[in-house]
MITORKE-370936 format. One record per residue (C-alpha): x, y, z; residue number from 1; residue in three letters. Coordinates in Angstrom, 3 decimals, padded with zeros to 6 digits. Example, Ala and Ser with C-alpha at 12.3 -4.5 7.8 and 13.67 -1.06 7.14 Angstrom:
% MITORKE-370936
east_north_up_num_residuo
012.300_-004.500_007.800_1_ala $
013.670_-001.060_007.140_2_ser $
% end
This chain:
% MITORKE-370936
east_north_up_num_residuo
079.139_125.835_158.118_1_met $
080.857_123.068_156.154_2_ala $
079.013_124.146_152.999_3_lys $
079.797_127.814_153.512_4_phe $
083.498_127.304_154.286_5_glu $
084.272_124.725_151.595_6_leu $
082.407_126.677_148.921_7_ser $
084.331_129.842_149.680_8_phe $
087.620_127.922_149.761_9_asp $
087.180_126.479_146.256_10_gly $
085.880_123.006_147.048_11_arg $
082.361_122.997_145.533_12_pro $
082.781_119.408_144.318_13_his $
083.058_118.321_147.948_14_his $
079.983_120.336_148.902_15_val $
078.105_118.593_146.076_16_ser $
078.822_115.175_147.578_17_glu $
076.024_115.652_150.099_18_gly $
075.716_116.857_153.672_19_ala $
077.363_113.913_155.449_20_gln $
080.436_113.646_153.218_21_lys $
080.778_117.428_153.068_22_cys $
080.735_117.676_156.858_23_phe $
083.240_114.822_157.224_24_his $
085.646_116.470_154.786_25_arg $
085.317_119.762_156.632_26_tyr $
086.098_118.403_160.097_27_ile $
088.980_116.235_158.847_28_thr $
090.647_118.973_156.793_29_thr $
089.676_122.582_157.487_30_ser $
088.959_122.171_161.206_31_leu $
091.775_119.701_161.738_32_lys $
094.239_122.250_160.376_33_ser $
093.371_124.626_163.209_34_ile $
096.293_123.922_165.510_35_ala $
094.967_125.645_168.628_36_asp $
092.127_127.800_169.924_37_ser $
093.896_131.006_168.867_38_ser $
092.895_130.161_165.285_39_glu $
089.258_130.382_166.341_40_leu $
089.414_134.103_166.893_41_ser $
086.711_136.751_166.786_42_glu $
087.873_137.607_163.260_43_thr $
087.501_133.954_162.191_44_trp $
083.963_133.939_163.597_45_phe $
082.985_137.143_161.789_46_lys $
084.336_135.787_158.488_47_cys $
082.519_132.492_158.982_48_ala $
079.217_134.309_159.541_49_val $
079.882_136.529_156.509_50_ala $
080.369_133.424_154.350_51_lys $
077.024_132.138_155.597_52_ala $
075.331_135.438_154.744_53_ile $
076.944_135.426_151.288_54_leu $
075.891_131.832_150.567_55_phe $
072.312_132.244_151.761_56_arg $
071.726_135.579_150.017_57_arg $
072.992_134.134_146.744_58_leu $
070.812_131.057_147.204_59_asp $
067.753_133.258_147.708_60_lys $
068.498_135.474_144.704_61_glu $
069.091_132.496_142.412_62_ile $
065.765_130.955_143.438_63_ala $
063.994_134.206_142.551_64_gln $
065.785_134.791_139.251_65_ser $
063.916_134.372_135.975_66_glu $
066.670_132.288_134.385_67_trp $
066.468_129.739_137.198_68_tyr $
062.669_129.644_137.208_69_lys $
062.827_128.799_133.490_70_asn $
065.371_126.017_133.990_71_asp $
065.176_124.619_137.509_72_lys $
067.511_122.050_138.984_73_gly $
070.920_121.788_140.629_74_leu $
070.311_124.905_142.717_75_lys $
072.409_123.730_145.680_76_ala $
075.294_122.816_143.384_77_gln $
074.961_126.072_141.457_78_thr $
075.175_128.126_144.658_79_val $
078.267_126.254_145.868_80_ala $
080.037_126.501_142.519_81_tyr $
079.091_130.156_142.043_82_ala $
080.457_131.095_145.473_83_val $
083.674_129.217_144.694_84_ser $
084.030_130.757_141.249_85_ala $
083.376_134.317_142.420_86_cys $
085.649_134.063_145.463_87_ala $
088.400_132.586_143.274_88_gln $
087.949_135.321_140.682_89_ser $
088.637_137.922_143.386_90_phe $
091.723_135.977_144.480_91_arg $
092.924_135.834_140.878_92_asp $
092.891_139.633_141.007_93_his $
094.944_139.666_144.215_94_gly $
091.929_140.348_146.394_95_gln $
089.546_138.650_148.776_96_gln $
085.856_139.423_149.048_97_ile $
085.572_141.837_151.985_98_asp $
083.975_139.474_154.483_99_leu $
084.335_141.887_157.390_100_leu $
082.297_144.470_155.478_101_arg $
079.569_141.864_154.953_102_ile $
079.750_141.130_158.681_103_trp $
079.422_144.813_159.596_104_arg $
076.506_145.373_157.239_105_glu $
074.966_141.929_157.842_106_gln $
074.191_141.809_154.126_107_asp $
075.854_141.511_150.742_108_val $
076.371_144.821_148.879_109_pro $
073.909_144.954_145.919_110_pro $
076.591_145.500_143.254_111_ile $
078.548_142.472_144.467_112_leu $
075.405_140.346_144.772_113_leu $
074.156_141.276_141.286_114_asp $
077.498_140.273_139.789_115_trp $
077.455_136.955_141.633_116_met $
073.921_136.168_140.471_117_val $
074.871_136.876_136.870_118_ser $
077.888_134.567_137.180_119_gln $
075.705_131.905_138.775_120_ala $
073.674_131.834_135.552_121_lys $
076.806_130.917_133.590_122_ala $
077.780_128.334_136.212_123_val $
074.291_126.794_136.105_124_his $
074.587_126.345_132.354_125_lys $
077.977_124.625_132.670_126_ile $
076.759_122.231_135.365_127_leu $
073.714_121.232_133.334_128_asn $
075.810_120.387_130.279_129_asn $
078.395_117.846_131.470_130_pro $
081.014_116.443_129.084_131_pro $
080.437_113.088_127.417_132_gly $
082.434_111.108_129.992_133_ile $
079.877_112.010_132.698_134_val $
076.287_112.139_131.505_135_lys $
074.575_112.774_134.838_136_asn $
074.809_116.480_135.867_137_pro $
074.587_115.771_139.605_138_ser $
077.437_113.252_139.342_139_glu $
079.403_115.720_137.223_140_phe $
079.187_118.244_140.085_141_cys $
080.871_115.774_142.452_142_lys $
083.982_115.474_140.283_143_lys $
087.021_117.608_141.028_144_glu $
087.603_118.195_137.314_145_phe $
084.158_119.820_137.140_146_cys $
085.640_122.600_139.260_147_trp $
089.237_122.675_138.047_148_thr $
088.591_122.287_134.309_149_gln $
085.046_123.462_133.613_150_his $
084.033_126.151_136.141_151_val $
087.118_127.732_137.692_152_arg $
088.184_130.721_135.604_153_gly $
085.230_130.380_133.248_154_lys $
083.115_133.238_134.622_155_ile $
083.304_136.917_133.692_156_ser $
085.900_138.683_135.847_157_pro $
084.714_141.358_138.291_158_pro $
084.960_144.901_136.991_159_asp $
086.327_147.833_138.963_160_arg $
082.977_148.574_140.647_161_arg $
082.727_144.993_141.917_162_val $
086.361_144.892_143.020_163_leu $
085.623_147.858_145.278_164_asp $
084.027_145.263_147.563_165_tyr $
087.280_143.385_148.000_166_gly $
090.401_143.805_150.100_167_val $
093.950_142.917_149.130_168_ser $
095.065_139.411_150.057_169_leu $
097.901_140.914_152.125_170_asn $
095.466_143.081_154.103_171_asp $
093.127_140.136_154.578_172_phe $
095.937_137.938_155.893_173_glu $
097.130_140.707_158.199_174_ala $
093.622_141.054_159.618_175_glu $
093.467_137.290_160.205_176_gln $
096.850_137.286_161.960_177_asn $
095.844_140.236_164.127_178_leu $
092.726_138.358_165.179_179_gly $
094.820_135.316_166.117_180_lys $
097.201_137.448_168.193_181_lys $
094.304_139.088_170.027_182_glu $
092.776_135.671_170.708_183_ala $
096.076_134.405_172.127_184_arg $
096.398_137.470_174.352_185_arg $
092.818_137.040_175.556_186_asp $
093.445_133.357_176.237_187_gly $
096.601_134.093_178.230_188_glu $
094.828_136.780_180.256_189_leu $
091.932_134.430_181.044_190_glu $
094.391_131.755_182.184_191_phe $
096.234_134.218_184.449_192_glu $
092.906_135.243_185.990_193_ile $
092.051_131.565_186.499_194_ala $
095.419_130.995_188.196_195_leu $
094.884_133.943_190.516_196_ser $
091.660_132.300_191.649_197_asn $
093.654_129.180_192.547_198_leu $
096.028_131.055_194.916_199_ile $
094.118_129.929_198.053_200_pro $
094.498_126.301_196.870_201_arg $
098.163_126.479_195.886_202_ala $
099.470_124.480_198.863_203_thr $
096.703_121.900_198.474_204_glu $
097.527_121.489_194.770_205_ile $
101.233_121.095_195.553_206_lys $
100.589_118.351_198.127_207_lys $
098.232_116.544_195.744_208_leu $
100.815_116.670_192.955_209_ala $
103.540_115.364_195.297_210_glu $
101.321_112.487_196.442_211_ser $
100.845_111.439_192.812_212_arg $
104.512_111.952_191.865_213_ser $
103.620_114.597_189.303_214_leu $
106.017_117.282_190.443_215_met $
108.609_118.598_187.984_216_ser $
111.134_121.397_188.081_217_thr $
108.913_123.727_186.064_218_lys $
105.559_123.098_187.714_219_asn $
107.271_123.201_191.117_220_ser $
108.604_126.669_190.320_221_ala $
105.163_127.755_189.111_222_ala $
103.479_126.472_192.280_223_leu $
105.990_128.311_194.477_224_arg $
105.087_131.535_192.655_225_lys $
101.399_130.771_193.083_226_leu $
101.865_130.200_196.831_227_glu $
103.611_133.567_197.176_228_thr $
101.044_135.340_194.979_229_arg $
103.519_135.998_192.171_230_gln $
101.848_135.701_188.781_231_leu $
104.846_136.548_186.603_232_asn $
105.024_133.057_185.080_233_phe $
107.247_132.242_182.132_234_thr $
105.598_130.578_179.148_235_arg $
107.125_127.203_180.073_236_ser $
105.858_127.561_183.662_237_glu $
102.358_128.350_182.379_238_lys $
102.410_125.276_180.174_239_asn $
103.740_123.134_183.019_240_ala $
101.104_124.194_185.530_241_ile $
098.352_123.925_182.914_242_lys $
099.427_120.331_182.214_243_leu $
099.583_119.595_185.938_244_leu $
096.072_120.937_186.555_245_leu $
094.758_118.825_183.678_246_asp $
096.413_115.700_185.082_247_arg $
094.988_116.438_188.523_248_leu $
091.580_117.090_186.909_249_glu $
091.342_120.475_188.605_250_ile $
089.071_122.962_186.862_251_asp $
090.490_126.411_186.156_252_tyr $
% end
């Protein structure tokens, strides 16, 4: 997943550093930026799988291409850089590759894939001819300037037929935000269901909290509602009782 995500997000030089460093960068940047579970929505999952499909299909097509068979080497780096370059080229045109379409079809549309393979050939040539300051191609691939100065923007732009397999950046962002909202609603509903299951234990929980001096104005109000089977909690009451249950190590 680290390879798929970082490649699509324009960080092929980090992918080229190797599996361990790539994974470390992913969990300390991309994953760390996810503030809460609502970010990990169904839409996020579908897009993540689509990136995997895109990466693997391109990898397979490159391996079978005549140009690669005649000049093997740096396949992993070529795939990562080609994914980055093609995804960025769409963004430069105000679009994003339609990941949800790839998810629905569980494959990459042939016209899009053919274009990406042809751009991978150009990328492969660039990577195998590093500038004088870095003589080793594999080391060249690990440098940020390999991406920013030598590969990004150096491929042929997608034509109208290829751009048909993109969505506007505004539409893509709206879809992501909708997925986050749905995830938050689902999470809140699940928590309310969990609380309803704790109604028979409400008095027990209250006594346990009092014995440990964990009662507060907000969680006290929430527990009173729970005792009287009222589940119309305010957001602050939900947060208070959730924190209380965690401190009491009560599963919900």
